[in-house]
C-alpha positions in Angstrom: 9.7 22.6 16.3 6.4 21.2 15.2 5.5 21.6 11.6 2.7 23.9 10.5 1.0 20.6 9.5 0.0 20.2 13.1 -2.4 23.1 12.9 -6.0 22.1 13.7 -8.3 21.5 10.9 -11.8 20.6 12.4 -13.3 18.9 9.4 -10.2 16.8 8.7 -9.9 15.9 12.4 -13.5 14.8 12.4 -12.9 12.6 9.3 -9.8 11.0 10.9 -11.8 10.5 14.1 -14.4 8.6 12.2 -11.7 6.5 10.5 -10.1 5.7 13.8 -13.5 4.6 15.3 -14.0 2.3 12.3 -10.5 0.8 12.6 -11.1 0.1 16.3 -14.4 -1.5 15.3 -12.6 -3.5 12.7 -10.1 -4.7 15.3 -12.9 -5.9 17.6 -14.5 -7.8 14.6 -11.3 -9.3 13.7 -10.2 -10.3 17.1 -13.6 -11.6 18.1 -14.0 -13.2 21.5 -10.6 -14.8 21.4 -8.4 -11.8 21.1 -5.6 -13.9 19.6 -3.6 -13.4 16.3 -3.5 -17.1 15.8 -7.2 -17.8 16.1 -8.9 -14.6 14.9 -11.0 -14.8 11.8 -11.7 -12.2 9.1 -15.2 -10.7 9.2 -15.3 -7.9 6.7 -14.8 -9.3 3.2 -13.8 -7.2 0.3 -12.9 -4.0 2.1 -9.1 -4.4 1.8 -8.8 -3.8 5.6 -10.1 -7.1 6.9 -8.3 -10.3 7.7 -6.8 -12.2 10.6 -3.6 -10.8 11.9 -0.6 -13.0 11.3 2.6 -13.3 13.2 5.6 -11.8 11.5 7.9 -14.1 9.4 10.7 -15.5 11.5 14.2 -14.1 10.9 17.1 -16.3 9.9 20.9 -15.9 9.7 21.6 -12.6 7.9 22.4 -13.1 4.2 25.6 -11.2 3.3 24.1 -9.9 0.0 20.6 -9.7 -1.6 20.1 -12.5 -4.0 17.4 -14.5 -5.7 17.3 -17.8 -3.9 14.8 -19.6 -6.1 12.0 -19.1 -8.6 8.9 -21.4 -8.5 6.5 -21.1 -11.4 2.7 -20.8 -10.7 2.3 -20.9 -14.4 4.5 -19.9 -17.3 4.2 -16.2 -16.7 3.3 -16.0 -13.0 6.2 -16.7 -10.7 7.0 -17.0 -7.0 10.4 -15.3 -6.5 12.2 -15.9 -3.2 14.8 -13.2 -2.4 17.5 -13.4 0.3 17.2 -10.0 2.1 19.9 -8.8 4.4 17.6 -5.9 5.5 14.7 -8.2 6.4 17.0 -10.9 7.9 15.1 -13.6 6.0 14.0 -14.9 2.7 11.2 -12.7 1.3 8.7 -13.9 -1.3 7.5 -11.6 -4.1 5.4 -12.6 -7.1 6.2 -11.6 -10.6 4.0 -11.4 -13.7 5.9 -11.5 -17.0 4.7 -10.2 -20.4 4.0 -12.2 -23.4 6.9 -10.8 -25.3 10.1 -11.3 -23.4 12.4 -10.7 -26.3 13.4 -7.2 -25.1 13.9 -5.3 -21.9 10.9 -3.6 -20.3 9.8 -1.4 -17.3 8.6 -2.8 -14.0 5.5 -2.0 -12.0 5.6 -2.6 -8.2 2.2 -3.2 -6.6 1.7 -2.9 -2.8 -1.1 -4.5 -0.9 -3.5 -3.1 1.7 -3.6 -3.5 5.5 -4.7 -7.2 5.2 -1.7 -8.3 3.1 -1.7 -12.1 3.1 1.3 -14.4 3.7 0.9 -16.4 0.5 -0.3 -13.9 -2.2 -1.3 -10.4 -3.0 -4.9 -9.0 -3.2 -4.0 -7.1 -6.4 -4.3 -10.6 -8.0 -6.8 -12.3 -5.7 -9.4 -9.4 -5.7 -8.0 -6.8 -8.2 -7.5 -9.1 -11.1 -4.2 -7.7 -11.9 -3.0 -10.9 -13.6 -5.8 -10.5 -16.2 -5.2 -6.8 -16.6 -1.5 -7.1 -17.3 -1.9 -10.1 -19.5 -1.3 -8.0 -22.7 0.9 -5.3 -21.2 4.6 -5.1 -22.0 5.9 -4.8 -18.4 7.2 -6.8 -15.5 4.9 -6.7 -12.5 6.3 -7.3 -9.0 3.8 -7.9 -6.2 4.6 -7.8 -2.5 3.7 -10.9 -0.4 3.0 -10.3 3.2 3.6 -7.2 5.3 0.3 -6.6 6.9 0.0 -3.3 8.7 3.6 -2.6 8.0 3.2 0.5 5.6 6.0 -1.2 3.6 8.5 1.1 5.3 11.6 0.6 7.4 10.7 0.2 11.1 13.0 1.4 13.8 12.7 -1.8 15.7 11.6 -5.4 15.2 8.1 -6.0 16.4 7.1 -9.1 18.5 4.1 -9.7 16.4 4.7 -8.1 13.0 8.4 -9.1 12.9 11.3 -7.3 11.2 10.1 -4.7 8.7 12.7 -3.1 6.5 10.5 -2.9 3.5 11.7 0.4 2.1 15.3 -0.9 1.9 14.1 -4.2 0.4 11.7 -2.7 -2.2 13.9 0.2 -3.2 17.5 -0.9 -2.8 17.8 -4.7 -2.7 15.0 -5.9 -5.0 15.0 -3.7 -8.2 18.6 -4.6 -9.3 17.7 -8.3 -8.9 14.5 -8.0 -10.8 16.1 -6.1 -13.7 19.0 -8.5 -13.9 16.9 -11.7 -13.8 13.8 -10.5 -15.7 15.4 -8.0 -18.2 14.1 -4.8 -16.6 15.1 -1.6 -18.2 15.4 0.5 -15.1 12.1 2.4 -15.5 9.7 1.8 -12.6 6.3 2.7 -11.4 4.6 1.9 -8.1 0.9 1.4 -7.2 -0.9 0.8 -3.8 -4.3 0.6 -2.2 -5.4 1.8 1.2 -2.3 1.3 3.5 -0.3 0.4 0.4 -1.4 3.7 -1.2 0.2 5.7 1.6 3.2 3.4 1.4 3.5 3.9 -2.4 3.5 7.7 -2.0 6.0 7.5 0.8 8.4 5.4 -1.3 7.9 7.8 -4.2 8.8 10.8 -2.1 11.7 9.1 -0.2 13.2 7.6 -3.4 12.4 10.2 -6.0 14.7 9.0 -8.7 13.4 5.4 -8.6 9.9 5.8 -9.9 8.6 7.6 -13.0 4.9 7.2 -11.9 2.9 6.5 -8.8 -0.8 5.5 -8.4 -2.4 5.6 -5.0 -6.0 4.6 -4.3 -7.9 5.3 -1.1 -5.0 6.2 1.1 -3.9 8.9 3.6 -0.7 10.8 3.2 0.2 12.8 6.3 1.7 10.7 9.0 3.6 13.8 10.3 0.3 15.3 11.6 -1.4 14.4 14.8 -4.4 12.9 13.1 -2.4 11.3 10.4 -0.1 9.7 12.9 -3.1 8.6 14.9 -4.6 6.7 12.0 -1.3 5.0 11.2 -0.9 3.9 14.8 -4.4 2.6 14.8 -3.7 0.5 11.7 -0.6 -1.0 13.3 -2.4 -1.7 16.6 -5.4 -3.4 14.9 -2.9 -6.0 13.8 -1.4 -6.3 17.3 1.8 -4.5 16.5 3.4 -1.8 18.7 3.2 1.5 16.9 6.3 2.9 18.6 8.3 0.2 16.8 7.5 1.8 13.4 8.7 5.4 13.8 9.1 5.8 17.5 7.2 7.8 20.0 4.9 10.5 18.8 7.5 13.3 18.8 10.1 11.3 16.9 11.1 13.2 13.7 10.8 10.0 11.7 7.0 10.6 11.6 7.5 13.9 9.8 10.2 12.5 7.7 7.7 10.1 6.1 5.0 12.7 5.7 4.1 12.9 1.9 2.3 16.2 2.1 5.3 17.8 3.9 7.6 16.5 1.3 5.4 16.7 -1.8 8.0 18.7 -3.7 9.9 15.4 -4.2 7.0 14.3 -6.4 7.7 16.9 -9.0 8.4 15.3 -12.4 6.5 12.1 -11.8 3.2 11.1 -13.2 0.7 11.0 -10.3 -2.8 9.4 -10.1 -4.9 9.5 -7.0 -8.4 8.1 -6.5 -11.0 7.7 -3.8 -14.8 7.3 -3.5 -16.8 9.4 -1.0 -17.9 6.6 1.4 -21.5 6.4 0.1 -22.9 3.2 -1.3 -22.1 2.8 -5.0 -22.6 0.4 -7.9 -21.2 -2.6 -6.0 -23.3 -2.2 -2.8 -26.5 -3.9 -3.5 -29.2 -5.7 -1.5 -27.6 -9.1 -2.3 -24.1 -8.0 -1.2 -22.9 -10.5 1.5 -22.8 -8.9 5.0 -23.9 -5.6 3.5 -24.5 -3.7 6.8 -21.1 -4.5 8.1 -19.4 -3.8 4.8 -21.1 -0.3 4.7 -20.4 0.4 8.4 -16.7 -0.4 7.9 -15.9 0.6 4.3 -18.0 3.8 4.2 -16.3 5.9 6.9 -12.9 4.6 5.9 -13.5 5.8 2.3 -14.9 9.1 3.5 -11.7 9.7 5.5 -9.6 8.7 2.6 -11.4 11.2 0.4 -10.5 14.0 2.8 -6.9 12.8 2.8 -6.7 12.7 -1.0 -8.1 16.2 -1.3 -5.5 17.5 1.0 -2.7 16.1 -1.1 -4.3 17.3 -4.3 -4.4 20.8 -2.8 -0.8 20.6 -1.7 0.3 19.5 -5.1 -1.7 22.3 -6.7 -0.1 24.8 -4.4 3.3 23.6 -5.7 2.1 23.5 -9.4 2.7 19.8 -9.6 0.3 18.1 -12.0 -1.9 15.3 -10.7 -4.7 13.2 -12.2 -7.3 12.7 -9.5 -10.5 10.7 -9.7 -12.9 11.6 -6.9 -15.7 9.2 -7.6 -19.3 10.4 -6.8 -19.8 7.3 -4.6 -18.2 4.1 -3.5 -16.8 2.7 -0.3 -13.4 1.3 0.7 -13.5 -1.9 -1.3 -11.5 -4.0 -3.8 -14.1 -3.9 -6.6 -13.6 -0.2 -7.0 -9.8 -0.6 -6.9 -9.9 -3.2 -9.6 -11.7 -0.6 -11.8 -9.1 2.0 -10.8 -6.3 -0.2 -12.2 -7.6 0.3 -15.6 -8.5 4.0 -15.1 -5.0 4.8 -13.8 -3.1 2.9 -16.4 -2.8 5.7 -19.0 -1.2 7.9 -16.4 1.2 5.3 -15.3 2.0 3.8 -18.7 3.0 7.1 -20.4 6.3 7.7 -18.6 7.1 4.0 -18.8 7.0 4.2 -22.6 4.3 1.4 -22.9 0.6 1.2 -23.6 
């Protein structure tokens, strides 16, 4: 039986329709005339939803147990960590930021990228300046590498383009014990995400309720169990040449509803929650000298307007359950990394409290 979440909401459906139109436009801009993942070029800088699609990482012989294969320093406190993942059937890279004081155990913050997750880094550092922000914070920080358009979840099937995605198992079961053992974690965790990664962070917080003490999500949508919510998720996968049915199956598969944050919001009780979004209108970072300003506004404006509707629905749902949430609905601002870099600092008091740090 279909959930009551499938009831029509004209305003919400209009917002999602606008988001879908923009995602399709983004796919055309990314694909260009060639229409090939290998040769497409990004054309929408700074929105967190641009970038050339990449083929999924090749799988290898399945490792018997998760293990850290090797660690390569970028500098003395920023590391590339390569993990043998049975779930992903390959070696998966994450990046780790360590605190100044490593003499005692500390909590861990996991940071998920947006739709345009890169193969060799994470936009939380490249564009969000997370390395600078956490420079004086007493936490380990773990940043995903890769996983574009994956929603950092466990897909039902491997995808010919996006590869094997068993991110939920990797991030929640395989990786945390390895991080805690190697880098002296104390078992207290938080998770953050932007755009696609915001929805993924909330999904993981709902599906693994004992793992995270806090969650921060910026400019995401949270209802893949609804018709419009599923449509936007499918569009994100399709713009990176993936097959949406490989994620949670056909539209009537119960896995879509099983990953719906609003439907399962009760699982967020007891966590510190921070949500943020702009309203899609130009803000402080959209000025006449912004590169490619018309394209940035045409793409990032409707995306953020849709995200604002999504965030309000989740806030309303949490309110109906008497679950506290800190929400920052900015008076303006589009779907762009410069706002999310600001939100890192704004969300930190909410996240840091239950971790026992400042």
